[in-house]
N, C-alpha and C positions, 0 to 999 in steps of 0.2 A: 380592865387593867388591874395588875396586881397592886394592893394596897401597900405604900410604903408609908412610915412614919414621918413626921414633920422634920426631925432632925436629919433622916438619911436625905430627904429632897434639898434640905439646906445646904448640906455639905456637897451634894451634886452640883446644885447651883452656883455654890461658891468656888468650886474647882472649875466649873465651866466659864465663869465671869474672869477668873484669874488667867485663862487663857488668852484673854482680850486685853485685861488690864493687870500686869504682873504685879505692880505695887498695890492692888487690892485683895489681895489673898485674904481668907476668913471675912470676906463681906458678901452680903446679899445686894442685890440691886432690883428694886420694884419695877417690873416690867411697863407699868403705865406712867409713872410720874418719874422713874429713872434715879430714884433716891438712892445712895448707897449706904448701906446700914451695916454695922458689924453684927456677924452671925451671933456673937455673945448676947445681944439686945434681942432675944427671941419675941419678948412681948411686943415689939415693934414690927415682927414679922407674923402674918397669920394664914392659915388655911382659907382659900377662897374656892367657892363652887364656882365652877364654869357656867353651868346650868344652874339657875338659883335653887337652893335647898328645898325652898318652899313648893316648888314646882317638880320635885323629885330627882332633881340634879345629883349625881354621884361622883363625876370626874372633878377633882380637884387641881388646883394649882397654888401658888403662892403669891401673895401680894404684900405690901406694906398695910399695917393695921389701918392707917388713915384712909389709904384708897378703898380698902375692903368695905370699911363702915361706910365711906360715901357713897359706893356703888349700891350698897344695899339699901340705902335710902333713898335712892333715885331711880337709876334704869333698872337695877335688878328687880325692884320692888313692882314696876310696870311690866317688865318682860316677863318675869315670874307669874304674876297674874294672867298674862295672855296665854302662857303654857298651860297653867293650870286648866282655865276655860277650855283650851283646845283638848285637853285630855279627858275631860270630865263626860259623863255618859250622855249629856245632852249638851253638847257645844253651842253655845249661845251666850251673847253678852248678859242676858238675865241671870245667868249662873255666876256671875262675878261676886267674890267676897268683898270687894272692895267698893263703898256705897257711900254716897253723900247722905247727910243726916237731914233731908228734906226732900219733898217733890212739888210739883206745882199742879194745882188745880184751879181750872177757870183762870189762868195767869197769876194766881196768888200763889206765894211761897208758903208752903206748910212745913214747918220743923216735925219731922217722925221718922219712921223707917217703915220699909217694906221688906216682904219675903214670900217665897213660894213653898207652899205646904207640901205634903207627902203625895197629894193627890194632883200637884200641878195647878193649883189655884193660886193667884196673886191676892195678898192680904197687905193691905195699907193700914197704918197706924197713926194716928196724929197725937203728937204730945201735949197735951193741954197746959204743962209747966212751962214750956218752951215756946209756946206761940202768945202773941200779945191777945188782949180781951177782945178785939173786933175780929181778929181771925178765928178765934174759938167760936164766936157768935155767928160768923159767917158760914162755919162748918156745920153747926147745929142746925141753922137754916136749910142749907142744902141736903143734908141728910134726911129731913122731914119729908122731902118729896120721894112718892112711891113710884116706880123705882128712882132713885136720885140720878140725875142725868147730869154728869161730870165731864169736863174735858181734862184729861190727865196726862202729865208729861213727867217723865222719870230721867233725871241725869246720870250718865254714865261716865264716871271720872276716867276708867281705862280707856274710853273713845278720845278723850280730850287729850291723853298723854300718848299720842301715837308717836311723836317725834322722839320720846323718851325710850318708847318700845322699839324704834328702829336702832337707836343706840345701844340697846341691850343686846340686839343681835350682833351689832357691830364689835361689842365687846367681847361676848362669848367666842365669836370666831377669833377676835386677835389673841385671846388667852389660849385657844386651842392650838394655834400655831405656835404659840410660845412654849406649850405644854409638850409639844412634839419636837420642837427645832430648837429650844433654849434661846439663848443670847444671840444666836447667829441670826434670827428672825427680829429679836428686838433692836439690835444694833445697827439699824437701817434707819438713815436720816430722813429718808423720803417718807417714813411713816409718822413722822413727827405730828401732822395734821390730824392723823387719825388717833394719836395719843390725846392730842388736845380737845379733839370732839368727845372722846370717852371720858376725860376729866371735866367737860363742861355740857352734861347731856341735855342742858334747856336750850342750849343755843344751836344755831345753824352755822357750824363752822366749815365743814365740807362743802355744802352747798352743790351737792350731786346725788343723783339718784343712786346710791350705792347698793341698793338692796332691789331684789326683784323676787317675782313669785313663779311657780311652776303648778302643774296640775297634778304632781306626785307628792303624797304625804309620806315624810320620813320622821318617825318619832323619834330617832335617835341622830343626835348631831354628828356630823362628819365634816372633815375637810379635804380639800383636794386641789386640781387644778382642771381649767377648761378653757376652751376658745370661744371667746365672745365678741361678736364683731368681726376685728381681723386680729384681736389680740389674744395671746395666752396670759391667763390671770390666777392668783390664787383665790380660793374661793371656799366658803363655808356654809355649809346647808343644815337647816333644822326645820321641821315641819314643813310647810309649803313654800318655804322662803330660802333664797340665799343671798350672802353677801359677797361682793366682788372687793377685792383689795388690789391696790397697784402693786405690779410686779418691779422688781428691781430695774429690768431692762426699758420699763416705760413708767417713771415715777410720777409723769402728769396724767397718769390714765384718766382720772376721774375728770379734769378738764376736757378729755377728748371724748367722752363716753356720750355726751349729749343725751338725746331721748332714745329709748328703745322700748320694744313691746314688752309687757309684763311677762307674759307666757313664752319663754325661750326654749329651744329645743335642747335637752339637756342628755343628748345621747353620748356626746362626744366630751366624756368627763373621765378624769383619773381619781379615783379616791385614794387617799393616804391611809393606810391602816396604822393604827396605833400599836407599838409594841406591847408586850405584857409589862414591861419595867421602862419609864422614861429613863434616858441616859443621861442627856445633858452634857455629855464628855466629848463632845467634838466642836471644832470650828468648821462649819458647813459653807458649801456653795450649792444651791438646790437649781437643777435644770428640768424644764418640761421640755422634752425632745432637745432643741438647740438653744432655747431662750432662757435667760438667766431670771429665775423667779425670785431667789433669795440670795443676798451676798451681803454679809457685814461690811460695815464702812472700815472698820479698825483691820488692818493687815500688816501689824507691827512685828509679827512673829515670822513672817516668811511662808513662801509657798509649802514647804515641807509639813507644816502644821495644818495644812486644810485639806479636807476630804471633798469631794465632789460627788454628789448623788444625783442619779438621772432617772427620771419616770418617763415612761413612754406610754401612749395610749395603747389599749388592749394588751398590755404586758404587765403582770402582776410581780415581775421581778424588778428589785431595785438595783441599778447598775451603780456600783461605787468605784471611783477611780482616784488613787492615790499613789504618789504625790501627784499634785497638779503640775502639768508640764509648764516649765519657767517661762515659755513664750507667752502662754495663755494666762498665767498669772501676772505677768508685766503687763498685758494688754488690759486686764480687767483692773489693776491698780491705776493705770493710766488713763482708762476710759470706762468707768465702771457702768456707764449708761449703754454700753454697746449692746446692740440687738441680739446679738448670737455670740457664743463660744465655741470655738471649733473643737471637735472632739479629738484631740491628739494627745489625750492624758494615758499614762502608763499606771498599771496596777501594780501594788507591791510586788517586788522581785521578778517581774516580768516586764515584757517590752511589747508595746502593739497591740495588747488585748486587755480588756476590762474584766475586773472580777465582778462577781456577782454574788449579793447576800440574799 
């Protein structure tokens, strides 16, 4: 993606927000906590790496500073460490940079540290100053035996924080959809549980297995749509994992998900390619074939201000329809949970045919 400076992005997002809320011109809304902030308060708006910077992430978006700082100290910390391990020369939990300041020998806690030297040997150091006298005496006795026979346990905090890592995947995907579709993605009330989970990474709010794995390693993050079970859903993929999000037409998707196999056939996926420059300048309804994936709740400005874009499997062309047919728009307003939207939409200046970008 072409880099835009922070002020340009703030302006684009402010213009996008005013399309939904005309009274909030010159405002920025945080996509995760939904706080509306005057764009003149730039110190309260910060650039956020969608994939943590510590793990080499380069794609950015904007958050309020409070949310950005909070994520950095919580899910992004553990999510970033998992990515760093996965991208290391020898992917293993032993290559973690986040370590506890102790290890266990024969069921005794020993305060100290460990490392792996250049030859791949493990070295453990006990800190005499940080251990009580009886532990230091015990260690001296054990090390007198030749060779010393020790039962060693090493704690790995990155394994203990598996839930926050899952929320890290959830957060990254949510923000990638925001970077692509702007407030048309954010202003969907059925995503409130996801936002609540993102802001409370240590709690199990969603209570559903929203993340699955594949046998295919993708080192670059991506978003798109796929059919899983019997539903079309938005999806975020990265490494060997992908996150499922509830579509507009099926807001209770998680409650219907139940158990599913971890390794799922991913041959039927439509990947959405990022444009060189994020636009954030439209109000959008997004279809995957005839299913409504994304549709913002706010429809105050009328049908003529909404574009509909449609993705099709096996078709790299994005079909754009504008303006929305009034009947389709009326149906969507009265029944936003409708499973399908009929394609009777007209392109600008033409009748009966779709325009293509």
